[in-house]
Backbone as CSV, one residue per row, in Angstrom:
resi,resn,N_x,N_y,N_z,CA_x,CA_y,CA_z,C_x,C_y,C_z
1,MET,81.346,109.710,125.732,80.036,109.152,124.680,79.175,110.169,124.275
2,MET,78.625,110.391,123.225,77.455,111.361,123.124,76.142,110.591,123.596
3,LYS,75.263,111.300,124.320,74.059,110.839,125.067,73.435,110.143,123.936
4,LYS,72.320,109.101,124.724,71.654,108.338,123.832,70.412,109.393,123.316
5,HIS,69.929,110.377,124.252,68.823,111.032,124.086,68.882,112.562,123.924
6,MET,69.570,113.218,122.713,69.949,114.504,122.884,68.602,115.111,122.136
7,SER,68.471,116.380,122.854,67.319,117.283,122.506,67.507,117.995,120.869
8,LEU,66.746,117.941,120.115,66.679,118.701,118.658,67.424,119.956,118.743
9,LEU,67.230,120.677,119.980,68.178,122.169,120.143,69.656,122.055,120.092
10,LYS,70.060,120.808,120.985,71.268,120.496,121.064,72.125,119.766,120.175
11,ALA,71.233,118.838,119.354,71.865,118.623,117.975,72.337,119.652,117.214
12,LEU,71.376,120.856,117.033,71.530,121.872,115.907,72.604,122.584,116.351
13,LEU,72.986,122.764,117.907,74.121,123.530,118.127,75.279,122.831,117.668
14,ILE,75.315,121.355,117.849,76.722,120.642,117.673,76.782,120.894,116.060
15,VAL,75.698,120.686,115.294,75.604,120.687,113.948,76.358,122.178,113.220
16,SER,75.884,123.001,114.070,76.510,124.326,113.579,77.952,124.603,114.087
17,ALA,78.686,123.886,115.003,79.961,124.119,115.194,80.541,123.036,114.145
18,ILE,80.150,122.205,113.858,81.126,120.921,113.329,80.678,121.148,111.223
19,VAL,79.743,121.074,111.153,79.363,120.723,109.706,80.477,121.871,108.838
20,PRO,80.934,123.226,109.246,81.606,123.784,108.289,82.928,123.210,108.440
21,LEU,83.130,122.380,109.225,84.826,121.889,109.217,84.416,120.819,107.996
22,TYR,83.540,119.864,108.095,83.126,118.824,107.341,83.214,119.259,105.903
23,GLN,82.553,120.214,105.964,82.061,120.726,104.383,83.175,121.217,103.516
24,ASN,84.231,121.443,104.302,85.830,121.825,103.745,86.602,120.981,103.708
25,CYS,86.054,119.764,103.901,87.021,118.204,103.816,88.152,118.499,104.396
26,GLY,88.100,119.119,105.604,89.239,119.614,106.613,89.680,118.337,107.056
27,ARG,91.178,118.167,107.689,91.570,116.918,108.330,91.368,117.017,109.462
28,LEU,91.402,115.930,110.114,91.247,115.839,111.617,92.480,114.956,112.123
29,LYS,93.711,115.753,112.748,94.677,114.985,113.059,94.236,114.275,114.704
30,SER,94.856,113.303,114.721,94.761,112.364,116.154,95.417,112.839,117.081
31,SER,95.151,114.250,117.502,95.853,114.937,118.486,95.314,114.818,119.835
32,GLY,94.401,114.084,120.261,93.767,114.027,121.140,92.495,114.674,121.609
33,THR,92.186,115.707,120.594,91.034,116.451,120.952,89.714,116.588,120.137
34,ASN,89.812,115.380,119.298,88.685,115.355,118.660,87.678,114.507,119.394
35,GLY,87.494,114.183,120.447,86.998,113.359,121.228,86.515,112.147,121.203
36,THR,86.634,111.004,122.192,86.298,109.596,121.816,85.059,109.422,122.881
37,PHE,84.690,108.330,122.157,83.246,108.025,122.562,83.253,106.981,123.694
38,GLY,84.347,106.254,123.586,84.151,105.221,124.502,83.447,103.847,124.457
39,SER,82.941,103.773,122.906,81.822,103.058,122.916,82.399,101.236,122.896
40,VAL,81.453,100.704,123.238,82.128,98.801,122.694,81.484,98.590,121.456
41,GLY,80.703,99.316,120.868,80.042,99.057,119.544,80.811,98.914,118.279
42,ALA,80.762,97.747,117.440,81.551,97.326,116.563,81.132,97.935,115.569
43,ARG,81.171,97.320,114.020,80.719,97.847,112.959,78.833,97.636,113.093
44,ASN,78.363,98.937,112.430,77.054,98.832,112.225,76.578,98.301,111.160
45,ILE,75.863,97.234,111.273,75.369,96.786,109.786,74.130,97.360,109.269
46,ASP,73.728,98.211,110.369,72.252,98.896,109.926,72.528,99.866,108.762
47,PHE,73.644,100.313,108.755,73.743,101.299,107.511,75.203,100.922,106.954
48,ASP,75.509,99.719,106.576,76.438,98.855,106.172,77.915,99.469,105.965
49,TYR,78.522,99.688,107.316,79.561,100.397,107.472,80.648,99.484,107.161
50,LYS,81.486,99.823,106.271,82.503,99.124,105.697,83.557,99.834,105.533
51,VAL,85.022,99.175,105.429,86.500,99.576,105.130,87.159,99.184,103.865
52,PHE,87.576,99.661,103.103,88.409,99.188,102.040,89.722,99.667,102.137
53,ASP,90.788,98.466,101.526,92.371,98.834,101.485,92.539,99.890,100.116
54,PRO,93.719,99.991,100.420,94.185,100.863,99.161,94.408,100.498,97.770
55,SER,93.555,98.960,97.668,93.472,98.359,96.336,91.892,98.429,96.383
56,TYR,91.261,98.939,96.984,89.893,98.692,97.578,88.940,97.549,97.302
57,ASP,90.053,96.453,98.144,89.170,95.266,98.614,88.623,95.477,100.029
58,GLU,87.611,95.179,99.909,86.884,95.264,101.470,87.585,94.496,102.495
59,ILE,87.951,95.132,103.501,88.812,94.599,104.840,87.341,94.194,105.544
60,THR,87.228,92.778,105.887,86.204,92.120,106.771,86.938,91.576,107.888
61,ASP,88.268,91.960,108.425,88.693,91.510,109.838,87.896,92.651,110.848
62,ALA,87.630,91.477,111.996,86.925,92.485,113.053,87.913,93.623,113.300
63,ASN,89.404,93.430,113.484,89.969,94.384,113.802,91.101,94.329,112.844
64,PRO,91.005,95.267,111.763,91.940,95.593,110.791,93.402,95.801,111.260
65,ILE,94.130,95.655,110.142,95.979,95.910,110.434,95.818,97.185,109.246
66,PHE,96.087,98.304,109.766,96.495,99.561,108.829,97.989,99.584,108.433
67,ASP,98.428,99.759,107.496,99.792,99.904,106.992,99.810,101.392,107.208
68,VAL,101.328,101.927,107.969,101.486,103.627,107.802,101.665,104.133,106.341
69,GLY,101.287,105.083,106.080,101.291,105.703,104.487,100.443,105.237,103.560
70,GLN,99.567,104.410,104.175,98.457,104.078,102.870,96.962,104.685,103.293
71,LYS,96.292,104.822,102.114,95.125,105.509,102.396,93.796,104.369,102.324
72,TYR,93.159,104.589,103.641,91.936,103.672,103.605,90.521,104.268,103.617
73,ILE,89.697,103.559,102.789,88.607,104.337,102.669,87.549,103.502,103.209
74,PHE,86.697,104.471,104.327,85.459,103.767,105.403,84.199,104.529,104.619
75,ARG,83.079,103.564,104.699,82.034,104.180,103.819,80.686,103.430,104.311
76,ILE,79.572,104.283,104.504,78.649,104.003,104.912,77.510,104.144,103.728
77,ASN,75.997,103.631,104.068,75.249,103.745,103.089,74.246,104.405,103.406
78,LEU,74.227,105.844,102.743,73.237,106.739,103.478,71.917,106.542,103.363
79,GLU,71.484,105.648,102.328,70.026,105.415,102.149,69.230,104.918,103.373
80,LYS,70.313,104.310,104.099,69.929,103.640,105.493,69.579,104.365,106.537
81,LEU,70.197,105.833,106.078,69.985,106.696,107.220,69.149,107.900,106.707
82,ASN,68.171,107.921,106.454,67.495,108.954,105.828,67.362,110.026,106.579
83,GLY,67.439,111.053,106.621,67.252,112.101,107.566,68.153,112.443,108.812
84,ALA,69.151,111.607,109.051,70.217,111.507,110.325,71.268,112.503,109.651
85,LEU,71.918,113.329,110.676,73.199,114.052,110.576,74.242,112.875,110.945
86,ILE,75.365,113.224,109.934,76.622,112.068,109.988,77.626,112.781,110.726
87,PHE,78.092,112.410,111.507,79.423,112.689,112.279,80.650,111.790,112.548
88,TRP,81.618,111.866,111.664,82.683,110.855,111.718,83.734,111.525,112.755
89,ASP,84.589,110.693,113.105,85.543,110.961,114.233,86.609,110.003,114.235
90,LEU,87.905,109.979,114.771,88.996,109.111,115.091,89.000,109.111,116.493
91,VAL,88.868,107.757,116.745,88.635,107.527,118.182,89.871,106.331,118.796
92,TYR,90.111,106.042,120.185,91.170,105.182,120.236,92.540,105.894,119.965
93,LEU,93.064,106.899,120.206,93.895,107.542,119.640,95.481,106.905,120.093
94,GLY,95.655,106.080,119.490,97.075,105.293,119.822,97.947,105.486,118.695
95,ALA,97.508,105.998,117.623,98.167,106.248,116.739,97.946,107.732,115.842
96,SER,99.166,108.315,115.236,98.686,109.695,114.663,98.453,109.185,113.127
97,CYS,97.155,109.909,112.959,96.539,109.368,111.663,95.490,110.796,111.127
98,ASP,95.345,111.112,110.009,94.529,112.166,109.359,93.227,111.484,109.105
99,LEU,92.225,112.180,109.351,90.880,111.761,108.521,90.011,112.639,107.619
100,LYS,90.093,112.462,106.443,89.271,113.456,105.627,88.044,113.017,105.422
101,VAL,86.867,113.906,105.402,85.834,113.608,105.287,85.238,114.180,104.034
102,PHE,84.511,113.265,103.168,83.925,113.980,101.974,82.764,114.568,102.259
103,ASN,82.359,115.634,101.052,81.060,116.440,101.323,79.970,115.549,101.586
104,GLU,79.799,114.578,101.090,78.334,113.919,101.301,78.309,113.100,102.369
105,LYS,79.282,113.037,103.171,79.028,112.294,104.571,79.276,110.976,104.221
106,ASP,79.355,110.533,103.003,78.863,108.633,102.771,80.696,107.921,103.033
107,SER,81.398,108.871,103.068,83.011,108.339,103.138,83.702,109.121,103.563
108,ALA,84.955,108.359,104.481,85.748,109.222,104.573,87.323,108.179,104.294
109,GLU,88.506,108.863,104.298,89.623,108.530,104.271,90.643,108.939,104.971
110,MET,91.364,107.757,105.614,92.287,107.846,106.671,93.240,107.332,106.268
111,GLU,94.713,108.455,106.945,96.065,108.124,106.622,96.558,107.994,107.952
112,CYS,97.669,107.321,107.996,98.412,107.308,109.277,99.798,107.179,109.379
113,TYR,100.468,107.787,110.440,101.797,107.852,110.103,102.887,107.214,111.576
114,SER,102.088,106.742,112.240,102.978,106.004,113.155,102.188,104.987,113.535
115,ASN,102.853,103.928,114.465,102.249,102.663,114.918,100.979,102.761,116.222
116,GLY,100.364,101.880,116.415,99.270,102.330,117.633,97.953,101.768,116.914
117,GLN,96.946,101.742,118.294,95.450,101.525,118.192,94.809,102.804,117.454
118,ILE,94.098,102.276,116.416,93.056,103.406,116.117,91.482,103.097,115.672
119,GLY,90.674,103.910,115.736,89.310,103.565,115.336,88.790,104.751,114.819
120,VAL,87.913,104.396,113.857,86.931,105.518,113.035,85.846,105.361,113.180
121,SER,84.997,106.361,113.819,83.709,106.148,114.381,82.444,106.844,113.640
122,VAL,81.478,106.274,113.587,80.360,107.305,112.897,79.255,107.221,113.685
123,THR,78.326,108.651,113.882,77.564,108.696,114.409,76.490,109.202,113.594
124,ALA,75.292,108.763,113.621,74.020,109.129,112.965,73.095,109.580,113.726
125,VAL,72.872,110.947,113.855,71.742,111.777,114.890,70.633,112.152,114.311
126,TYR,69.563,111.328,114.551,68.035,111.751,113.674,67.649,113.315,114.618
127,PRO,66.299,113.751,114.100,66.024,115.001,114.449,65.346,114.847,116.120
128,ASP,64.961,113.559,116.049,64.327,112.989,117.379,65.278,112.763,118.171
129,GLY,66.601,112.891,118.235,67.439,112.835,119.209,68.198,111.307,119.261
130,ASN,67.401,110.238,118.815,68.041,109.104,118.347,69.082,108.783,117.926
131,GLU,70.163,107.673,118.178,71.434,107.686,117.495,71.547,106.500,116.853
132,LYS,72.216,106.288,115.976,73.129,104.744,115.439,74.341,105.244,115.347
133,TYR,75.315,104.310,116.004,76.665,104.243,115.830,77.517,103.121,115.510
134,GLY,78.305,103.561,115.043,79.201,102.407,114.396,80.603,102.738,114.499
135,GLU,81.574,101.585,114.762,82.948,102.188,114.787,84.014,100.802,114.268
136,ILE,84.840,101.203,113.608,86.004,100.065,113.268,87.282,100.432,113.791
137,ILE,87.818,99.488,114.537,88.695,99.576,115.739,89.965,98.855,115.020
138,GLY,91.120,99.271,114.621,92.459,98.423,114.080,93.801,98.909,114.698
139,TYR,94.839,98.575,114.171,95.895,98.664,114.600,96.581,99.094,113.410
140,VAL,97.680,100.261,113.516,98.577,100.648,112.608,99.955,100.049,112.801
141,ASN,100.481,99.525,111.454,101.540,98.814,111.442,102.273,99.510,110.721
142,ASP,103.793,99.653,110.841,104.649,100.394,109.882,105.534,99.048,109.199
143,MET,104.878,98.698,107.725,105.618,97.678,107.167,106.648,98.131,106.633
144,GLY,107.242,99.342,106.710,108.036,100.010,105.684,108.021,99.602,104.173
145,THR,108.901,99.812,103.625,109.010,99.880,102.204,110.162,99.082,101.093
146,SER,110.601,98.115,102.132,111.858,97.442,101.662,111.829,96.364,100.514
147,GLY,110.642,95.793,100.922,110.087,94.435,100.295,110.216,94.610,98.838
148,PRO,110.512,93.575,98.113,110.507,93.512,96.700,109.132,94.045,96.045
149,GLY,109.317,95.010,95.430,107.874,95.472,94.646,107.155,96.511,95.622
150,SER,107.161,96.405,96.918,106.339,97.202,97.441,106.204,98.679,97.454
151,ASN,107.157,99.331,96.792,107.587,100.915,96.843,107.416,101.158,95.330
152,ILE,107.011,100.437,94.498,106.864,100.743,92.785,106.078,102.250,92.837
153,ALA,106.571,103.008,91.929,106.321,104.720,91.917,105.007,104.606,91.084
154,PRO,103.895,105.044,91.498,102.737,104.716,90.369,102.557,105.854,89.375
155,ILE,102.007,105.595,88.276,101.877,106.665,87.233,100.457,107.078,87.549
156,THR,100.300,108.237,87.420,98.998,108.836,87.816,98.549,109.346,86.979
157,VAL,97.194,109.382,86.772,96.000,109.601,85.700,95.064,110.616,86.789
158,THR,94.779,112.137,86.179,93.780,112.934,86.415,92.378,112.892,85.849
159,ILE,91.598,112.697,86.202,90.044,112.913,85.990,89.707,114.635,85.933
160,THR,89.361,115.679,84.843,89.528,116.791,84.931,87.957,117.189,84.816
161,THR,87.269,116.482,83.278,86.225,117.148,83.313,85.340,115.750,82.785
162,ALA,83.585,116.237,82.522,82.923,114.974,82.226,82.723,115.101,80.613
163,GLY,81.625,113.937,80.359,81.353,113.751,79.053,82.142,113.352,78.164
164,ASN,81.632,113.014,77.024,82.704,111.770,75.843,83.710,112.740,75.351
165,SER,83.841,114.127,75.628,84.903,114.838,75.402,86.104,114.955,76.703
166,GLN,85.824,113.864,77.444,86.606,114.200,78.808,87.958,113.526,78.857
167,ASN,88.732,113.785,79.488,90.382,113.812,79.058,91.000,113.556,80.484
168,TRP,90.893,111.937,80.490,91.671,111.516,81.733,93.457,111.771,81.485
169,ASN,93.901,112.738,82.266,94.857,113.077,81.644,96.509,112.058,82.434
170,ILE,97.334,111.628,81.637,98.439,110.881,82.428,99.255,111.833,82.442
171,GLU,99.819,111.904,83.766,100.810,112.744,84.204,102.005,112.522,83.500
172,ASN,102.981,113.426,83.578,104.633,112.924,83.338,104.863,111.672,84.014
173,ALA,105.841,110.745,83.783,106.008,109.954,84.253,106.907,110.337,85.699
174,PRO,106.898,109.816,86.741,107.837,109.789,88.110,108.888,110.359,88.141
175,VAL,109.393,110.786,88.942,110.856,111.353,88.852,111.828,110.023,88.908
176,GLY,112.873,109.993,87.988,113.409,108.655,87.686,112.690,107.718,86.917
177,HIS,111.698,107.929,86.115,111.295,107.025,85.374,110.893,107.565,84.128
178,ASN,111.300,108.692,83.467,110.939,109.193,82.541,111.588,108.245,81.278
179,SER,112.338,107.582,81.352,113.290,106.608,80.594,112.619,105.497,80.585
180,VAL,112.035,104.838,81.492,111.134,103.501,81.355,109.801,103.730,81.325
181,ASN,109.208,104.524,82.019,107.737,104.758,81.816,107.115,105.877,81.029
182,VAL,107.446,105.394,79.518,107.399,106.370,78.149,106.097,107.173,78.500
183,VAL,105.976,108.209,78.436,104.588,108.756,78.174,104.802,109.640,76.434
184,THR,103.994,109.195,75.829,103.707,110.191,74.732,102.347,110.571,74.050
185,GLY,102.481,111.364,73.222,101.328,111.972,72.517,100.484,112.717,73.593
186,SER,99.177,113.315,73.111,98.438,114.050,73.846,96.693,113.783,73.911
187,GLY,96.196,114.620,75.086,95.131,114.491,75.183,94.768,112.836,75.522
188,ILE,93.435,112.592,75.048,92.969,111.089,75.154,93.586,110.231,74.324
189,ALA,94.418,110.766,73.420,95.392,109.946,72.656,96.874,109.638,73.718
190,ARG,96.807,110.266,74.811,98.150,110.163,75.497,98.214,108.428,75.758
191,ASN,100.036,108.116,75.465,100.117,106.774,76.046,101.255,106.721,76.890
192,VAL,101.028,105.485,77.564,102.229,105.246,78.471,102.603,103.886,78.716
193,VAL,104.041,103.514,79.034,104.146,102.230,79.176,104.202,101.927,80.472
194,VAL,103.621,100.732,81.220,103.533,100.472,82.692,104.414,99.221,82.889
195,TYR,104.356,98.764,83.651,104.942,97.407,84.187,104.045,96.538,84.941
196,LEU,103.944,95.188,84.731,103.200,94.300,85.742,103.484,94.746,87.160
197,LYS,102.241,95.070,88.013,101.927,95.086,89.594,102.303,96.542,89.585
198,GLN,102.714,97.564,88.678,103.053,99.060,88.750,101.664,99.538,89.208
199,PRO,101.664,100.024,90.033,100.136,100.870,90.316,99.776,101.877,89.510
200,ILE,98.336,102.385,88.732,98.094,103.530,88.141,97.104,104.023,89.162
201,ARG,97.601,105.399,89.599,96.702,105.959,90.883,95.922,107.011,89.793
202,ILE,94.382,107.010,89.941,93.413,107.657,89.296,92.794,108.524,90.050
203,VAL,92.920,110.259,90.132,92.321,110.979,90.932,91.473,111.661,90.260
204,ASN,90.159,111.537,90.799,89.070,112.604,90.208,89.172,114.114,90.805
205,MET,89.651,114.869,89.649,89.568,116.173,90.401,88.365,117.025,89.523
206,ASP,87.395,116.357,88.935,86.490,116.575,88.402,85.235,116.832,89.642
207,THR,84.170,117.728,89.557,83.081,118.234,90.378,82.057,116.763,90.488
208,ALA,82.225,116.083,89.237,80.975,115.279,89.149,81.761,113.851,89.840
209,GLU,81.164,112.591,89.964,81.752,111.424,90.233,82.084,110.641,88.905
210,HIS,83.000,109.637,89.290,83.661,109.131,88.419,83.601,107.654,88.661
211,LYS,83.424,106.600,87.930,83.943,105.154,88.498,84.754,104.455,87.318
212,PRO,85.908,104.424,87.582,87.085,103.810,86.741,86.704,102.206,86.854
213,GLY,86.883,101.923,85.588,86.675,100.305,85.595,87.355,99.855,84.198
214,SER,87.140,98.412,83.980,88.148,98.066,83.049,87.027,97.491,81.839
215,ALA,87.250,97.871,80.559,86.288,97.529,79.489,86.291,95.905,79.414
216,THR,87.471,95.273,79.853,87.327,93.756,80.000,87.199,93.375,81.331
217,ALA,86.453,92.999,82.014,86.487,92.725,83.434,87.539,92.288,84.252
218,GLY,87.962,92.825,85.068,89.204,92.739,85.871,90.774,92.720,85.058
219,ILE,90.408,93.201,83.667,92.050,93.127,83.073,92.350,94.420,82.641
220,PRO,93.173,95.428,82.888,94.276,94.747,83.556,94.448,95.130,84.903
221,CYS,93.406,95.476,85.696,93.046,95.444,87.115,91.440,95.668,87.338
222,LYS,91.312,95.171,88.721,90.055,95.326,88.782,89.361,96.829,88.901
223,SER,87.873,96.880,88.727,87.174,98.301,88.614,86.997,98.719,90.157
224,ALA,86.889,100.006,90.251,86.800,100.861,91.659,85.342,100.229,92.079
225,PRO,85.031,100.057,93.376,84.304,99.057,93.703,82.711,100.206,93.816
226,PHE,83.414,101.723,93.945,82.138,102.606,93.867,82.880,104.263,93.355
227,PRO,82.083,105.124,92.750,82.054,106.109,92.324,83.121,106.761,92.908
228,LEU,84.230,107.361,92.503,85.051,108.300,93.117,84.532,110.091,93.027
229,LYS,84.456,110.307,94.549,84.278,111.920,94.427,85.228,112.617,94.064
230,THR,84.874,113.808,94.374,86.005,115.089,93.898,87.377,114.989,94.827
231,GLU,88.484,114.735,94.577,89.929,114.477,94.957,90.043,113.287,95.831
232,GLN,88.873,112.115,95.116,89.026,110.832,95.942,89.640,110.145,94.863
233,SER,90.809,109.207,95.182,91.486,108.693,94.098,91.149,107.102,94.383
234,PHE,91.914,106.120,93.015,91.513,104.816,93.101,92.688,104.216,92.887
235,THR,93.671,103.257,93.211,94.884,102.624,92.914,94.764,101.214,92.044
236,CYS,94.770,101.506,90.993,94.552,100.375,90.036,95.976,99.310,89.812
237,ILE,95.911,98.651,90.305,97.154,97.480,90.351,97.125,96.723,89.322
238,THR,98.354,96.768,88.000,98.115,95.876,87.064,98.593,94.508,87.211
239,ASN,97.603,93.746,86.477,97.881,92.407,86.980,97.918,91.646,85.436
240,THR,97.949,92.130,84.528,97.710,91.310,83.257,98.441,92.243,82.040
241,ALA,99.498,91.400,81.469,100.361,92.161,80.722,99.552,92.214,79.231
242,LEU,99.626,93.648,78.832,98.973,93.885,77.324,99.984,94.249,76.633
243,ALA,100.371,93.210,75.568,101.332,93.708,74.329,101.128,94.982,73.630
244,ASP,100.069,95.432,73.509,99.905,96.694,72.441,99.030,97.570,73.446
245,PHE,99.445,99.002,73.317,98.736,100.032,73.690,96.924,99.684,73.477
246,ASP,96.108,100.213,74.371,94.821,99.932,74.153,94.049,100.936,75.346
247,LYS,92.728,100.815,74.977,92.121,101.632,75.879,91.225,100.847,76.895
248,TYR,91.625,100.712,77.873,91.210,99.513,78.709,90.484,100.235,80.245
249,ILE,90.964,101.552,80.229,90.203,102.072,81.560,88.932,102.853,81.189
250,ILE,87.975,102.529,81.464,86.787,103.383,81.185,86.096,104.365,82.112
251,ASP,85.222,104.990,81.930,83.991,105.416,83.277,82.937,104.660,83.095
252,GLU,82.745,103.825,84.155,81.527,102.919,84.073,80.214,103.518,84.402
253,LEU,80.120,105.016,84.771,78.920,105.875,84.588,78.895,106.420,83.374
254,ASP,79.682,106.065,82.210,79.460,106.763,81.002,80.380,105.901,80.222
255,ASN,79.849,104.400,80.184,80.739,103.709,79.412,80.463,103.913,77.796
256,MET,79.756,104.471,77.544,79.759,104.878,75.913,80.644,105.755,75.567
257,ALA,81.514,106.343,76.288,82.491,107.471,75.933,83.892,106.614,75.733
258,GLY,83.686,105.257,75.946,84.921,104.497,75.673,86.199,104.555,76.581
259,GLY,87.191,104.201,76.317,88.361,104.231,77.183,88.906,105.866,77.141
260,ARG,89.802,105.890,78.245,90.105,107.608,78.606,91.635,107.423,78.428
261,PHE,92.531,106.315,78.456,93.742,106.730,78.082,94.493,105.409,77.865
262,ASN,95.465,105.355,77.346,96.141,104.106,76.666,97.533,103.784,77.173
263,PHE,97.466,102.442,77.709,98.623,102.065,78.331,99.112,100.474,77.744
264,GLN,100.565,100.091,77.668,100.883,99.176,77.571,101.066,98.473,78.827
265,VAL,101.195,97.384,79.072,101.602,96.534,80.101,102.490,95.326,80.039
266,VAL,103.851,95.627,80.542,104.987,94.811,80.266,105.575,94.116,81.542
267,ASP,105.583,92.728,81.217,105.788,91.714,82.327,107.346,91.982,82.423
268,SER,108.077,92.473,83.285,109.520,92.638,83.416,110.050,91.870,84.239
269,LYS,109.336,90.936,84.827,110.018,89.710,85.399,110.259,88.580,84.076
270,ALA,109.361,88.622,83.501,109.549,87.919,81.965,110.594,88.064,81.476
271,VAL,110.889,89.509,81.096,111.927,90.000,80.274,113.378,89.545,81.053
272,TRP,113.311,89.314,82.442,114.459,89.439,83.177,114.837,87.797,83.001
273,GLN,114.007,87.014,82.983,113.939,85.703,83.191,114.423,85.264,81.582
274,LYS,113.853,85.536,80.443,114.119,85.205,79.235,115.886,85.556,78.878
275,ASN,116.224,86.741,79.476,117.895,87.237,79.415,118.770,86.598,80.323
276,ASN,118.260,85.615,80.989,119.194,84.948,82.107,119.907,85.862,82.899
277,CYS,119.477,86.823,83.445,120.404,87.736,83.908,120.815,87.644,85.533
278,THR,120.099,86.767,86.233,120.401,86.301,87.513,121.684,85.902,87.797
279,THR,122.361,85.239,86.930,123.730,84.709,87.365,124.713,85.880,87.367
280,CYS,124.547,86.757,86.869,125.671,88.282,86.569,125.149,89.139,87.614
281,HIS,123.796,89.687,87.599,123.822,90.916,88.480,122.676,90.646,89.477
282,ALA,123.087,91.734,90.584,122.290,91.912,91.777,121.107,92.837,91.483
283,MET,120.328,92.991,92.160,119.033,94.068,92.359,119.621,95.510,92.752
284,LYS,118.645,96.280,92.252,118.980,97.713,92.632,120.294,98.071,92.305
285,THR,120.829,98.040,91.508,122.203,98.688,91.370,122.279,100.130,90.975
286,GLY,121.172,101.053,91.005,121.271,102.317,90.702,120.601,102.944,91.446
287,ASN,120.233,104.247,91.551,119.609,105.471,92.215,118.145,105.217,91.821
288,ASP,117.931,104.966,90.503,116.354,104.964,90.558,116.307,103.981,88.781
289,PRO,115.326,104.015,88.211,115.281,103.110,87.184,115.907,103.583,85.884
290,ASN,115.792,105.098,85.879,116.824,105.487,84.659,118.211,105.522,84.906
291,ASP,118.482,105.548,86.078,120.072,105.328,86.454,120.537,104.006,86.229
292,ILE,119.813,102.991,86.213,120.197,101.485,85.923,120.307,101.468,84.593
293,LEU,119.028,102.013,84.064,119.474,101.767,82.174,120.416,102.212,81.546
294,ASN,120.773,103.811,82.299,122.189,104.362,81.709,123.083,103.250,81.850
295,LYS,123.114,102.727,82.999,124.411,101.589,83.445,124.554,100.235,82.506
296,LEU,123.131,100.102,82.089,123.133,98.606,81.167,123.403,99.095,80.111
297,ASN,123.296,100.205,79.416,123.336,100.436,77.926,124.729,100.686,78.152
298,THR,125.614,101.365,78.696,127.061,101.692,78.756,127.818,100.354,79.136
299,SER,127.097,99.447,80.071,128.318,97.983,79.983,128.027,97.230,78.717
300,ILE,126.783,97.515,77.924,126.622,96.678,76.787,127.482,97.160,75.846
301,ILE,127.853,98.483,75.626,128.875,98.902,74.910,130.052,98.698,75.137
302,ASN,130.497,98.751,76.712,132.082,98.838,77.130,132.371,97.672,77.681
303,VAL,131.510,96.689,77.984,132.019,95.682,78.946,132.128,94.349,77.714
304,PRO,133.195,93.549,77.525,133.212,92.666,76.472,132.132,91.742,76.924
305,GLY,131.944,90.898,78.253,130.947,90.175,78.274,129.536,90.482,78.057
306,MET,129.299,91.860,78.322,127.814,92.579,77.839,127.555,92.376,76.289
307,GLN,128.537,92.535,75.887,128.367,93.044,74.245,127.394,91.961,73.425
308,THR,127.225,90.747,73.932,126.498,89.812,73.156,125.102,90.341,73.337
309,TYR,124.757,91.247,74.256,123.238,91.558,74.515,123.142,93.037,73.336
310,SER,124.070,93.592,72.478,123.880,94.774,72.121,122.842,94.952,71.177
311,SER,122.170,93.574,70.761,121.051,93.616,69.825,119.630,93.387,70.643
312,MET,119.840,93.686,72.227,118.419,93.549,72.947,117.878,94.902,72.507
313,THR,116.468,94.519,72.585,115.671,96.097,72.318,115.810,97.178,73.658
314,ILE,115.543,97.950,73.066,115.506,99.212,74.223,114.084,98.850,75.174
315,GLU,113.231,98.376,74.326,111.945,98.073,75.532,112.276,96.899,76.361
316,ASP,113.317,96.064,75.959,113.577,94.837,76.995,114.581,95.682,77.771
317,ARG,115.509,96.474,77.751,116.582,97.337,78.616,115.519,97.984,79.547
318,ARG,114.652,98.705,79.196,113.938,99.528,79.730,113.076,98.254,81.149
319,ALA,112.647,97.627,80.423,111.882,96.519,81.622,113.075,95.823,82.437
320,LEU,114.282,95.425,81.851,115.143,94.899,82.954,115.629,95.942,84.061
321,ALA,115.702,97.502,83.625,116.141,98.345,84.520,114.994,98.661,85.414
322,PHE,113.516,98.363,85.248,112.437,98.475,86.364,112.729,97.554,87.183
323,TYR,112.954,96.211,86.659,112.697,95.024,87.426,114.170,95.084,88.182
324,MET,115.248,95.563,87.902,116.413,95.526,88.645,115.996,96.424,90.059
325,TYR,115.066,97.482,89.546,115.074,98.429,90.712,114.090,98.133,91.693
326,TYR,112.803,97.332,91.215,111.977,97.252,92.278,111.376,95.512,92.488
327,THR,112.143,94.759,91.589,111.823,93.208,91.662,110.238,92.863,91.886
328,PRO,109.472,93.561,91.140,108.308,93.036,91.476,107.560,91.900,91.218
């Protein structure tokens, strides 16, 4: 544990060794070399130490459960630590995790790869040698991705520039999805079809901060709880079906610029139920949604019992293929 009363010289020596690593946003492996403080201190409310899950909901549990392969954001309030030097670290290294610290030092991102106990600590060191310390200790659990809808491939959107001409670019559809997540258009006129509960992962690759939000509060997903820094991402889980393409995701720091990309949200479960498919078909009958869609189209042409669905729209067929693979 770092001593309670450090000399200013000692603090400066520590900073000179550690700051370069943090400034380049390097990742800290839980290899056992990061140093544990052994403190029994919990979250420090003096500087609003909080943790958010991948959907940016605050986790208030005293000892959170972290899932393998998910990214969690830890955040402090720098305004309450005026003049202090900030040190982040992984402690209680029972799980293998990476910790990425962002340049401003007010937030860090953790992703884990194995089960076990893990903690994320923050130490604020003042010029007079006094410290404030906080830690969030939890357990990493490997939930797997076999549950219905739990492994839906996200649509990715990148933020690259600032200002009213800003282009939040929808990437190409995920592998195996180009037939169901149809992406059309270019620039800020780019459109994409997504499905209810499918994530939209928004990545800030600009040097400025951006805060993705909804033009209509909470529709089709909630807003990011705080601005995204460079390389930070926010996962928007679609929760509302939208019949038409519309600009629903905006930058709340620049809302006069309007929406940044267009998407239609389709309720694939409703399409499945409307066509009463349960009596004849099992789930996940292909390698990916594209494969299932191809098989569905072929069966409608060649299988007598399926020819009654020949008038089914291509949009409904795409929705069925998505639902059969993921069951969201």
